[in-house]
N, C-alpha and C positions, 0 to 999 in steps of 0.2 A: 400748356402744350404737353401731351403725353410723350414719354420717352420710350424708345424701343428697348433693345437689350441693354444691360448694365454697361455704362460707359459709352453708349451710342446715343447721340442727341437726336437722331432722325426719327420722325414719326413713322408709324406703320403706313403703308400705302393706302390701306382702307380708311385711315383717318385723314388722309390728305386729298380726298375726293371732294371737289367743290363745284357748285353750279357756275355757269358763265357769269351770272349776275353778281356773284360774290367776287369773281375775278375782276370784273369791271369796276366794282366799287372799292376794291382793296388792292389794286395792282401794285402800288408802291410797297405796301406791307408784305405782300406775297413775294415780291422780288427780294426784299430784305430777308425774309424767312427762308427762301430758297438758298441763299448764300450762307446763312448762319446755322440753320437747324435741319431743315427738311429739303433735301436736294431735288425732290420730285413731287409734282402735284398733278393730279388728273382732273381735267375740266370736263364737266358734263353739260350737255345741251339737250333739253327736252328729256331729261332723265337718263340719257345714254352717254357713256364716255366717248368724247370726240377729240380730245387733245391731251397731250402730256407737256407740261412745262417743267423744265429742269435747269439747275444752275450750270454755269459754263464748265466748272471743274468736272461735274458728273458727265456732261456731254463729251468732254475731251477724253475722259477715261474710257467711256464706251467706244468712242471712235478708235482709240489706240487698241483696245481689246479686239474690235472687229478687224482691224488691219492685221493683227497677229493671227487671228483665226483664219483669215484669207491666205496668209503665207503658209500656215500649217496645212490647210486644205490643198493648196497648190503643190506643196511638197509631197503630201500623201499621194496625190494623183500622179505626180512624176514618178514616185517610187513604184506605184502599181503598174504604170506603163513602161517601167524599165528605163526611164530617162534619168539614169544616175551615172555619176562618175566617181571614181575613187579620189581620195584626198591627194594621193600621189600624182594622179593625172592632172588635177587642178593646180597643184603646186608647180609641177613641171611646166605647164602652160604659162603660168604667171612668171616663172623664171625666164622662159623663152621670150615672153613679151617684154620684160624688163630689159633683157639683153638687146633686143631689136630696137627698143626706144632709146637706148643710150647711145 
């Protein structure tokens, strides 16, 4: 298996493109490889990329990144629309809520 950059065990994406017949015949080996070496594999069908298989850690990292990007996009939209409050306002509201709840 070829290595990517020095100290990086992952194969290049171009080297991890496999036909569906290979995936069917070597599923257990592919799953092991995904978790140990190459976190992403592109599966082709009739010569065209049709699916991406990835290890769970890579999937979770991508989902976390997407969630953060959504928060940033929402924050930027709020800022552009003028939907902002100062830290002082927020702290005052929190103090008022705490006093009411006690």
